[in-house]
RORO-159203 format. One line per field, with one value per residue: residue number from 1; chain; x, y, z of N, C-alpha, C in turn. Coordinates in nm, 3 decimals, decimal comma. Layout:
BEGIN
zapa <- (NUM; ...)
nuke <- (A; ...)
n_x <- (X; ...)
n_y <- (Y; ...)
n_z <- (Z; ...)
ca_x <- (X; ...)
ca_y <- (Y; ...)
ca_z <- (Z; ...)
c_x <- (X; ...)
c_y <- (Y; ...)
c_z <- (Z; ...)
//
This chain:
BEGIN
zapa <- (1; 2; 3; 4; 5; 6; 7; 8; 9; 10; 11; 12; 13; 14; 15; 16; 17; 18; 19; 20; 21; 22; 23; 24; 25; 26; 27; 28; 29; 30; 31; 32; 33; 34; 35; 36; 37; 38; 39; 40; 41; 42; 43; 44; 45; 46; 47; 48; 49; 50; 51; 52; 53; 54; 55; 56; 57; 58; 59; 60; 61; 62; 63; 64; 65; 66; 67; 68; 69; 70; 71; 72; 73; 74; 75; 76; 77; 78; 79; 80; 81; 82; 83; 84; 85; 86; 87; 88; 89; 90; 91; 92; 93; 94; 95; 96; 97; 98; 99; 100; 101; 102; 103; 104; 105; 106; 107; 108; 109; 110; 111; 112; 113; 114; 115; 116; 117; 118; 119; 120; 121; 122; 123; 124; 125; 126; 127; 128; 129; 130; 131; 132; 133; 134; 135; 136; 137; 138; 139; 140; 141; 142; 143; 144; 145; 146; 147; 148; 149; 150; 151; 152; 153; 154; 155; 156; 157; 158; 159; 160; 161; 162; 163; 164; 165; 166; 167; 168)
nuke <- (A; A; A; A; A; A; A; A; A; A; A; A; A; A; A; A; A; A; A; A; A; A; A; A; A; A; A; A; A; A; A; A; A; A; A; A; A; A; A; A; A; A; A; A; A; A; A; A; A; A; A; A; A; A; A; A; A; A; A; A; A; A; A; A; A; A; A; A; A; A; A; A; A; A; A; A; A; A; A; A; A; A; A; A; A; A; A; A; A; A; A; A; A; A; A; A; A; A; A; A; A; A; A; A; A; A; A; A; A; A; A; A; A; A; A; A; A; A; A; A; A; A; A; A; A; A; A; A; A; A; A; A; A; A; A; A; A; A; A; A; A; A; A; A; A; A; A; A; A; A; A; A; A; A; A; A; A; A; A; A; A; A; A; A; A; A; A; A)
n_x <- (0,740; 0,774; 0,781; 1,061; 1,179; 1,116; 1,297; 1,538; 1,630; 1,781; 1,842; 1,871; 1,680; 1,422; 1,429; 1,348; 1,139; 0,923; 0,974; 0,761; 0,561; 0,520; 0,495; 0,240; 0,082; 0,075; -0,035; -0,318; -0,382; -0,388; -0,526; -0,803; -0,806; -0,870; -1,086; -1,277; -1,244; -1,356; -1,643; -1,687; -1,691; -1,906; -2,117; -2,106; -2,177; -2,456; -2,545; -2,510; -2,704; -2,934; -3,010; -2,993; -3,238; -3,411; -3,424; -3,497; -3,768; -3,882; -3,887; -4,088; -4,227; -4,335; -4,419; -4,636; -4,502; -4,444; -4,599; -4,596; -4,397; -4,316; -4,034; -3,876; -3,803; -3,606; -3,266; -3,098; -2,935; -3,075; -3,323; -3,313; -3,321; -3,534; -3,868; -4,180; -4,404; -4,274; -4,167; -4,156; -4,334; -4,303; -4,511; -4,712; -4,708; -4,996; -5,128; -5,359; -5,234; -5,058; -5,116; -5,230; -5,021; -5,059; -4,992; -5,124; -5,176; -5,186; -4,975; -4,977; -4,747; -4,776; -4,655; -4,470; -4,216; -4,067; -4,035; -3,803; -3,733; -3,661; -3,379; -3,378; -3,661; -3,629; -3,570; -3,347; -3,214; -2,991; -3,100; -3,199; -3,384; -3,581; -3,947; -4,083; -4,300; -4,657; -4,600; -4,709; -4,686; -4,573; -4,726; -4,603; -4,579; -4,750; -4,660; -4,711; -4,587; -4,433; -4,387; -4,318; -4,234; -4,218; -4,069; -4,057; -3,753; -3,638; -3,703; -3,774; -3,826; -4,070; -4,159; -4,525; -4,672; -4,662; -4,727; -5,015; -5,271; -5,502; -5,685; -5,718)
n_y <- (-6,933; -7,065; -6,891; -6,798; -7,044; -7,030; -6,813; -6,870; -7,046; -7,191; -6,976; -7,088; -7,283; -7,096; -6,968; -7,190; -7,274; -6,996; -7,045; -7,225; -7,156; -6,963; -7,075; -7,217; -7,009; -6,938; -7,119; -7,175; -6,922; -6,931; -7,166; -7,024; -6,818; -6,988; -7,100; -6,830; -6,801; -7,035; -7,019; -6,778; -6,826; -7,025; -6,850; -6,671; -6,871; -6,928; -6,680; -6,682; -6,914; -6,855; -6,547; -6,680; -6,844; -6,649; -6,529; -6,648; -6,688; -6,468; -6,382; -6,342; -6,442; -6,264; -6,330; -6,617; -6,896; -7,140; -7,422; -7,312; -7,135; -6,864; -6,759; -6,474; -6,404; -6,266; -6,147; -6,074; -5,820; -5,665; -5,717; -5,610; -5,295; -5,292; -5,191; -5,245; -5,295; -5,433; -5,671; -5,996; -6,283; -6,628; -6,856; -7,104; -7,466; -7,622; -7,975; -8,030; -7,902; -8,015; -8,288; -8,293; -8,255; -8,330; -8,588; -8,854; -9,108; -9,170; -9,271; -9,359; -9,344; -9,570; -9,590; -9,560; -9,442; -9,406; -9,452; -9,696; -9,632; -9,880; -9,940; -10,212; -10,462; -10,574; -10,731; -10,694; -10,475; -10,184; -9,856; -9,619; -9,368; -9,267; -9,233; -9,045; -9,097; -9,112; -8,973; -8,880; -8,991; -9,107; -9,331; -9,512; -9,819; -10,113; -10,417; -10,726; -10,758; -10,537; -10,205; -9,987; -9,646; -9,262; -9,026; -8,736; -8,632; -8,868; -9,225; -9,546; -9,864; -9,952; -10,157; -10,280; -10,341; -10,141; -9,901; -9,725; -9,707; -9,540; -9,700; -9,835)
n_z <- (1,904; 1,663; 1,457; 1,468; 1,464; 1,123; 1,069; 1,121; 0,920; 0,621; 0,417; 0,098; 0,139; 0,234; -0,005; -0,192; -0,078; -0,123; -0,401; -0,501; -0,406; -0,513; -0,814; -0,755; -0,715; -1,000; -1,093; -1,005; -1,144; -1,374; -1,428; -1,328; -1,551; -1,733; -1,675; -1,708; -1,987; -2,051; -1,968; -2,121; -2,341; -2,371; -2,281; -2,579; -2,736; -2,630; -2,737; -3,016; -3,077; -2,965; -3,103; -3,352; -3,349; -3,268; -3,502; -3,717; -3,629; -3,634; -3,898; -4,167; -4,418; -4,712; -4,970; -4,987; -5,035; -5,348; -5,581; -5,863; -5,866; -6,106; -6,297; -6,418; -6,796; -6,820; -6,828; -6,472; -6,459; -6,685; -6,569; -6,308; -6,466; -6,576; -6,608; -6,441; -6,642; -6,827; -6,748; -6,866; -6,821; -6,842; -6,961; -6,802; -6,877; -6,859; -6,719; -6,900; -7,134; -7,188; -7,219; -7,478; -7,660; -7,997; -8,031; -8,197; -8,082; -7,858; -7,534; -7,160; -6,939; -6,667; -6,428; -6,085; -6,072; -6,289; -6,662; -6,863; -7,155; -7,430; -7,642; -7,759; -7,849; -7,606; -7,252; -7,155; -7,328; -7,402; -7,234; -7,340; -7,284; -7,022; -6,914; -6,755; -6,438; -6,512; -6,741; -7,073; -7,415; -7,748; -7,882; -8,198; -8,276; -8,199; -8,038; -7,912; -7,696; -7,586; -7,742; -7,961; -7,925; -7,885; -7,739; -7,698; -7,849; -7,825; -7,968; -7,949; -7,725; -7,525; -7,211; -7,252; -7,074; -6,885; -6,988; -7,035; -7,235; -7,507; -7,567; -7,284)
ca_x <- (0,845; 0,784; 0,869; 1,169; 1,241; 1,138; 1,362; 1,650; 1,611; 1,841; 1,849; 1,819; 1,491; 1,305; 1,383; 1,263; 0,956; 0,900; 0,916; 0,714; 0,431; 0,443; 0,436; 0,103; -0,004; 0,027; -0,122; -0,439; -0,471; -0,412; -0,701; -0,893; -0,841; -0,918; -1,247; -1,352; -1,258; -1,495; -1,747; -1,736; -1,709; -2,022; -2,209; -2,104; -2,271; -2,570; -2,642; -2,547; -2,790; -3,097; -3,009; -3,029; -3,380; -3,516; -3,414; -3,569; -3,880; -3,920; -3,872; -4,218; -4,250; -4,372; -4,474; -4,647; -4,446; -4,589; -4,527; -4,580; -4,349; -4,265; -3,942; -3,870; -3,715; -3,530; -3,148; -3,080; -2,912; -3,181; -3,438; -3,303; -3,326; -3,659; -4,017; -4,279; -4,450; -4,169; -4,112; -4,240; -4,305; -4,329; -4,650; -4,675; -4,826; -5,101; -5,148; -5,415; -5,180; -4,951; -5,177; -5,281; -4,928; -5,045; -4,970; -5,201; -5,178; -5,093; -4,951; -4,922; -4,673; -4,850; -4,575; -4,422; -4,116; -4,005; -4,071; -3,742; -3,685; -3,492; -3,296; -3,441; -3,761; -3,553; -3,544; -3,200; -3,114; -2,979; -3,150; -3,185; -3,460; -3,687; -4,052; -4,144; -4,438; -4,780; -4,564; -4,693; -4,549; -4,678; -4,703; -4,588; -4,639; -4,819; -4,681; -4,769; -4,554; -4,341; -4,426; -4,220; -4,297; -4,140; -4,091; -3,960; -3,643; -3,638; -3,747; -3,741; -3,913; -4,112; -4,292; -4,643; -4,763; -4,656; -4,824; -5,157; -5,324; -5,698; -5,782; -5,717)
ca_y <- (-7,001; -7,135; -6,802; -6,780; -7,131; -7,052; -6,745; -6,939; -7,160; -7,114; -6,877; -7,178; -7,326; -7,031; -6,923; -7,303; -7,261; -6,895; -7,053; -7,332; -7,059; -6,864; -7,199; -7,274; -6,913; -6,926; -7,271; -7,142; -6,777; -6,996; -7,231; -6,895; -6,751; -7,056; -7,104; -6,756; -6,830; -7,147; -6,898; -6,672; -6,864; -7,064; -6,723; -6,658; -6,978; -6,910; -6,591; -6,682; -6,969; -6,771; -6,497; -6,770; -6,911; -6,548; -6,434; -6,753; -6,708; -6,308; -6,389; -6,397; -6,435; -6,185; -6,415; -6,756; -7,015; -7,215; -7,495; -7,291; -6,986; -6,827; -6,709; -6,370; -6,451; -6,139; -6,155; -6,022; -5,677; -5,638; -5,701; -5,477; -5,192; -5,294; -5,143; -5,360; -5,325; -5,475; -5,806; -6,095; -6,426; -6,761; -6,921; -7,218; -7,584; -7,714; -8,114; -8,035; -7,873; -8,157; -8,406; -8,185; -8,246; -8,356; -8,698; -8,899; -9,205; -9,159; -9,353; -9,272; -9,392; -9,644; -9,641; -9,514; -9,363; -9,362; -9,609; -9,684; -9,653; -9,883; -9,936; -10,264; -10,452; -10,672; -10,661; -10,658; -10,350; -10,056; -9,806; -9,482; -9,234; -9,253; -9,132; -8,997; -9,149; -9,050; -8,875; -8,869; -9,034; -9,103; -9,504; -9,557; -9,941; -10,186; -10,538; -10,817; -10,709; -10,405; -10,099; -9,879; -9,512; -9,171; -8,942; -8,587; -8,654; -9,057; -9,330; -9,710; -9,961; -9,964; -10,271; -10,282; -10,334; -10,050; -9,827; -9,735; -9,702; -9,501; -9,837; -9,888)
ca_z <- (1,847; 1,529; 1,372; 1,532; 1,367; 0,993; 1,054; 1,108; 0,822; 0,566; 0,269; 0,036; 0,170; 0,210; -0,221; -0,256; -0,044; -0,251; -0,557; -0,495; -0,321; -0,633; -0,917; -0,703; -0,737; -1,118; -1,148; -0,971; -1,230; -1,494; -1,388; -1,321; -1,675; -1,811; -1,625; -1,739; -2,085; -2,120; -1,987; -2,242; -2,490; -2,361; -2,320; -2,659; -2,781; -2,621; -2,768; -3,110; -3,067; -2,922; -3,217; -3,502; -3,351; -3,301; -3,680; -3,815; -3,601; -3,674; -4,053; -4,236; -4,585; -4,826; -5,078; -4,988; -5,112; -5,442; -5,662; -5,961; -5,903; -6,191; -6,298; -6,559; -6,854; -6,830; -6,719; -6,371; -6,492; -6,707; -6,482; -6,196; -6,486; -6,642; -6,515; -6,422; -6,767; -6,927; -6,691; -6,947; -6,764; -6,949; -6,956; -6,781; -6,961; -6,774; -6,760; -6,997; -7,277; -7,196; -7,299; -7,615; -7,757; -8,107; -8,065; -8,270; -8,059; -7,702; -7,383; -7,028; -6,850; -6,553; -6,315; -5,949; -6,045; -6,429; -6,722; -6,922; -7,279; -7,454; -7,765; -7,885; -7,769; -7,486; -7,138; -7,140; -7,417; -7,322; -7,184; -7,357; -7,221; -6,985; -6,922; -6,564; -6,418; -6,621; -6,872; -7,220; -7,554; -7,873; -7,941; -8,345; -8,350; -8,100; -8,007; -7,822; -7,519; -7,647; -7,808; -8,014; -7,873; -7,892; -7,618; -7,706; -7,975; -7,823; -8,025; -7,861; -7,724; -7,402; -7,204; -7,263; -6,942; -6,830; -7,102; -7,042; -7,399; -7,557; -7,494; -7,150)
c_x <- (0,886; 0,812; 0,992; 1,255; 1,264; 1,245; 1,531; 1,639; 1,706; 1,833; 1,766; 1,687; 1,440; 1,304; 1,315; 1,124; 0,882; 0,840; 0,817; 0,584; 0,447; 0,426; 0,280; -0,024; -0,051; -0,024; -0,220; -0,457; -0,442; -0,555; -0,793; -0,926; -0,855; -1,061; -1,314; -1,322; -1,382; -1,593; -1,778; -1,787; -1,855; -2,160; -2,203; -2,203; -2,381; -2,624; -2,644; -2,633; -2,962; -3,116; -3,059; -3,181; -3,473; -3,504; -3,535; -3,734; -3,936; -3,920; -4,037; -4,209; -4,336; -4,489; -4,484; -4,622; -4,544; -4,542; -4,478; -4,551; -4,333; -4,168; -3,944; -3,811; -3,589; -3,391; -3,126; -3,029; -3,003; -3,323; -3,452; -3,370; -3,485; -3,730; -4,113; -4,341; -4,367; -4,071; -4,211; -4,245; -4,358; -4,467; -4,635; -4,747; -4,883; -5,118; -5,235; -5,355; -5,128; -5,020; -5,275; -5,136; -4,917; -5,006; -5,110; -5,220; -5,100; -5,098; -4,937; -4,839; -4,720; -4,772; -4,534; -4,345; -4,118; -3,976; -3,925; -3,745; -3,602; -3,467; -3,352; -3,602; -3,739; -3,575; -3,407; -3,111; -3,131; -3,068; -3,129; -3,255; -3,518; -3,822; -4,062; -4,258; -4,570; -4,740; -4,605; -4,602; -4,654; -4,618; -4,697; -4,660; -4,676; -4,782; -4,765; -4,730; -4,484; -4,421; -4,327; -4,285; -4,198; -4,201; -4,029; -3,887; -3,639; -3,721; -3,726; -3,860; -3,948; -4,201; -4,431; -4,736; -4,761; -4,689; -4,951; -5,191; -5,453; -5,791; -5,801; -5,804)
c_y <- (-7,006; -6,998; -6,803; -6,902; -7,101; -6,854; -6,759; -7,033; -7,077; -7,054; -6,968; -7,224; -7,247; -6,982; -7,070; -7,293; -7,158; -6,952; -7,176; -7,292; -7,028; -6,973; -7,199; -7,173; -6,872; -7,048; -7,211; -7,014; -6,853; -7,096; -7,159; -6,863; -6,858; -7,095; -6,964; -6,768; -6,898; -7,065; -6,833; -6,721; -6,979; -6,995; -6,648; -6,741; -6,971; -6,782; -6,588; -6,776; -6,900; -6,655; -6,541; -6,777; -6,790; -6,498; -6,541; -6,713; -6,538; -6,306; -6,494; -6,364; -6,351; -6,240; -6,556; -6,888; -7,097; -7,261; -7,444; -7,147; -6,923; -6,747; -6,630; -6,458; -6,407; -6,159; -6,088; -5,892; -5,619; -5,621; -5,560; -5,334; -5,177; -5,249; -5,244; -5,395; -5,393; -5,596; -5,926; -6,237; -6,534; -6,788; -7,065; -7,356; -7,640; -7,874; -8,124; -8,010; -7,981; -8,270; -8,375; -8,171; -8,281; -8,513; -8,753; -9,059; -9,190; -9,266; -9,274; -9,374; -9,463; -9,680; -9,524; -9,387; -9,257; -9,491; -9,593; -9,706; -9,720; -9,927; -10,038; -10,324; -10,587; -10,603; -10,620; -10,546; -10,260; -9,972; -9,679; -9,371; -9,315; -9,181; -9,154; -9,028; -9,030; -8,922; -8,961; -8,890; -9,047; -9,270; -9,488; -9,663; -10,008; -10,330; -10,583; -10,748; -10,518; -10,331; -9,998; -9,727; -9,389; -9,055; -8,824; -8,662; -8,829; -9,113; -9,495; -9,737; -9,953; -10,096; -10,239; -10,270; -10,255; -9,871; -9,797; -9,654; -9,602; -9,615; -9,859; -9,809)
c_z <- (1,719; 1,407; 1,385; 1,441; 1,184; 0,980; 1,019; 0,970; 0,728; 0,459; 0,138; 0,008; 0,151; 0,087; -0,232; -0,228; -0,106; -0,329; -0,562; -0,444; -0,481; -0,795; -0,849; -0,772; -0,902; -1,169; -1,130; -1,064; -1,348; -1,513; -1,407; -1,416; -1,744; -1,783; -1,720; -1,884; -2,107; -2,095; -2,077; -2,323; -2,481; -2,371; -2,465; -2,792; -2,799; -2,672; -2,951; -3,153; -3,069; -3,014; -3,345; -3,481; -3,357; -3,440; -3,749; -3,761; -3,669; -3,799; -4,095; -4,343; -4,647; -4,885; -5,021; -5,069; -5,210; -5,468; -5,786; -5,957; -5,992; -6,224; -6,405; -6,595; -6,852; -6,758; -6,576; -6,404; -6,579; -6,646; -6,337; -6,342; -6,576; -6,535; -6,484; -6,527; -6,867; -6,924; -6,792; -6,866; -6,856; -6,875; -6,910; -6,858; -6,824; -6,748; -6,910; -7,094; -7,278; -7,297; -7,422; -7,722; -7,913; -8,138; -8,082; -8,185; -7,912; -7,612; -7,281; -6,958; -6,721; -6,467; -6,189; -6,007; -6,223; -6,499; -6,845; -7,097; -7,331; -7,613; -7,862; -7,824; -7,654; -7,335; -7,099; -7,260; -7,301; -7,318; -7,247; -7,387; -7,135; -6,921; -6,726; -6,590; -6,470; -6,703; -7,003; -7,318; -7,659; -7,920; -8,081; -8,365; -8,188; -8,140; -7,944; -7,699; -7,506; -7,744; -7,866; -7,997; -7,934; -7,805; -7,660; -7,847; -7,924; -7,841; -7,972; -7,809; -7,565; -7,364; -7,180; -7,192; -6,854; -6,881; -7,094; -7,162; -7,380; -7,516; -7,393; -7,089)
//
Protein backbone atom coordinates (compact mmCIF):
# COMPACT_ATOMS: atom_id res chain seq x y z
CA UNK A 1 0.00 0.00 0.00
CA UNK A 2 2.82 2.40 0.77
CA UNK A 3 4.34 1.74 -2.59
CA UNK A 4 1.20 2.94 -4.28
CA UNK A 5 1.20 6.01 -2.13
CA UNK A 6 4.75 6.98 -3.20
CA UNK A 7 4.03 6.26 -6.82
CA UNK A 8 1.16 8.68 -6.66
CA UNK A 9 3.32 11.48 -5.21
CA UNK A 10 3.67 14.49 -7.42
CA UNK A 11 6.84 14.56 -9.51
CA UNK A 12 8.29 17.64 -7.86
CA UNK A 13 8.14 15.90 -4.47
CA UNK A 14 9.94 12.86 -5.85
CA UNK A 15 12.56 15.10 -7.49
CA UNK A 16 13.04 16.95 -4.22
CA UNK A 17 13.41 13.67 -2.33
CA UNK A 18 15.91 12.30 -4.86
CA UNK A 19 17.87 15.56 -4.77
CA UNK A 20 18.23 15.36 -0.97
CA UNK A 21 19.26 11.70 -1.23
CA UNK A 22 22.02 12.57 -3.74
CA UNK A 23 23.24 15.42 -1.52
CA UNK A 24 23.51 13.08 1.46
CA UNK A 25 25.43 10.56 -0.66
CA UNK A 26 27.85 13.31 -1.75
CA UNK A 27 28.40 14.38 1.86
CA UNK A 28 29.10 10.81 2.93
CA UNK A 29 31.50 10.40 -0.01
CA UNK A 30 33.33 13.61 0.93
CA UNK A 31 33.66 12.46 4.54
CA UNK A 32 34.95 9.05 3.43
CA UNK A 33 37.51 10.68 1.13
CA UNK A 34 38.59 13.02 3.93
CA UNK A 35 39.07 10.09 6.33
CA UNK A 36 41.14 8.20 3.73
CA UNK A 37 43.29 11.30 3.11
CA UNK A 38 43.94 11.82 6.83
CA UNK A 39 44.85 8.15 7.30
CA UNK A 40 47.28 8.31 4.37
CA UNK A 41 48.83 11.46 5.77
CA UNK A 42 49.28 9.85 9.19
CA UNK A 43 50.88 6.79 7.59
CA UNK A 44 53.32 8.95 5.62
CA UNK A 45 54.32 10.85 8.76
CA UNK A 46 54.87 7.59 10.67
CA UNK A 47 57.02 6.18 7.86
CA UNK A 48 59.11 9.37 7.72
CA UNK A 49 59.64 9.38 11.47
CA UNK A 50 60.55 5.69 11.53
CA UNK A 51 63.02 6.05 8.65
CA UNK A 52 64.60 9.10 10.30
CA UNK A 53 65.16 7.28 13.58
CA UNK A 54 66.53 4.24 11.82
CA UNK A 55 69.01 6.26 9.76
CA UNK A 56 70.31 8.02 12.88
CA UNK A 57 70.64 4.72 14.73
CA UNK A 58 72.36 3.02 11.76
CA UNK A 59 74.81 5.89 11.32
CA UNK A 60 78.12 4.87 12.85
CA UNK A 61 80.84 7.50 12.70
CA UNK A 62 84.04 6.18 11.16
CA UNK A 63 86.27 8.54 13.14
CA UNK A 64 85.46 9.27 16.78
CA UNK A 65 84.84 12.97 17.38
CA UNK A 66 87.57 14.78 19.25
CA UNK A 67 88.10 18.28 20.51
CA UNK A 68 91.46 18.50 18.76
CA UNK A 69 90.31 17.69 15.22
CA UNK A 70 92.80 19.13 12.77
CA UNK A 71 91.77 20.93 9.59
CA UNK A 72 93.93 20.76 6.46
CA UNK A 73 95.46 24.09 5.43
CA UNK A 74 94.72 23.62 1.71
CA UNK A 75 91.64 24.81 -0.17
CA UNK A 76 88.97 22.18 -0.88
CA UNK A 77 89.72 22.09 -4.65
CA UNK A 78 93.41 21.61 -3.98
CA UNK A 79 92.62 19.05 -1.32
CA UNK A 80 90.64 16.90 -3.76
CA UNK A 81 93.51 16.92 -6.28
CA UNK A 82 96.25 16.38 -3.68
CA UNK A 83 97.81 13.09 -2.73
CA UNK A 84 97.93 12.18 0.97
CA UNK A 85 101.62 13.15 1.20
CA UNK A 86 100.85 16.68 -0.06
CA UNK A 87 98.29 17.51 2.65
CA UNK A 88 99.81 19.66 5.38
CA UNK A 89 98.18 19.81 8.80
CA UNK A 90 98.89 22.78 11.08
CA UNK A 91 100.77 22.19 14.30
CA UNK A 92 98.47 22.87 17.22
CA UNK A 93 99.77 24.82 20.17
CA UNK A 94 99.53 23.05 23.48
CA UNK A 95 99.00 24.73 26.81
CA UNK A 96 102.74 24.42 27.55
CA UNK A 97 103.66 26.19 24.30
CA UNK A 98 101.13 28.93 25.07
CA UNK A 99 102.76 29.58 28.44
CA UNK A 100 106.18 29.95 26.80
CA UNK A 101 105.21 32.87 24.58
CA UNK A 102 108.28 34.89 25.50
CA UNK A 103 106.64 37.10 28.10
CA UNK A 104 109.15 38.10 30.76
CA UNK A 105 106.57 38.85 33.45
CA UNK A 106 103.52 36.65 32.90
CA UNK A 107 100.08 37.01 34.36
CA UNK A 108 97.24 34.50 34.16
CA UNK A 109 93.58 35.55 34.16
CA UNK A 110 92.07 33.99 37.29
CA UNK A 111 88.40 34.21 36.23
CA UNK A 112 85.65 31.81 35.24
CA UNK A 113 84.70 33.52 31.96
CA UNK A 114 86.89 36.43 30.83
CA UNK A 115 88.80 39.40 32.23
CA UNK A 116 88.12 42.89 30.84
CA UNK A 117 91.05 44.97 29.63
CA UNK A 118 90.29 48.64 30.26
CA UNK A 119 91.60 51.81 28.64
CA UNK A 120 92.38 53.46 31.99
CA UNK A 121 92.94 52.17 35.52
CA UNK A 122 89.32 52.74 36.59
CA UNK A 123 86.28 50.50 37.02
CA UNK A 124 84.15 52.67 34.73
CA UNK A 125 86.77 53.02 31.94
CA UNK A 126 86.00 51.70 28.45
CA UNK A 127 86.65 48.01 27.80
CA UNK A 128 89.14 47.65 24.94
CA UNK A 129 89.71 43.89 25.09
CA UNK A 130 89.15 40.66 26.99
CA UNK A 131 91.36 37.88 28.26
CA UNK A 132 89.72 34.42 28.39
CA UNK A 133 89.82 32.33 31.57
CA UNK A 134 93.38 31.10 32.24
CA UNK A 135 94.63 33.32 29.39
CA UNK A 136 98.25 34.44 29.62
CA UNK A 137 99.29 38.07 29.30
CA UNK A 138 102.45 40.10 29.85
CA UNK A 139 102.52 42.42 32.86
CA UNK A 140 104.17 45.71 31.92
CA UNK A 141 103.61 47.65 35.18
CA UNK A 142 102.30 46.58 38.56
CA UNK A 143 100.24 48.96 40.67
CA UNK A 144 98.43 48.52 43.96
CA UNK A 145 95.10 47.63 42.33
CA UNK A 146 95.56 47.96 38.57
CA UNK A 147 98.16 46.29 36.35
CA UNK A 148 99.20 47.56 32.91
CA UNK A 149 99.29 44.47 30.68
CA UNK A 150 99.71 43.45 27.07
CA UNK A 151 97.52 40.71 25.62
CA UNK A 152 98.21 40.17 21.94
CA UNK A 153 98.10 43.62 20.32
CA UNK A 154 96.07 45.18 23.14
CA UNK A 155 97.67 47.17 25.96
CA UNK A 156 95.49 48.21 28.84
CA UNK A 157 94.69 47.90 32.52
CA UNK A 158 93.22 44.96 34.43
CA UNK A 159 92.24 44.67 38.06
CA UNK A 160 95.06 42.87 39.88
CA UNK A 161 92.60 40.90 42.01
CA UNK A 162 91.75 38.80 38.95
CA UNK A 163 95.33 38.27 37.75
CA UNK A 164 97.71 35.57 39.03
CA UNK A 165 101.35 36.49 38.80
CA UNK A 166 104.55 34.52 39.31
CA UNK A 167 104.51 35.73 42.91
CA UNK A 168 101.13 34.10 43.64
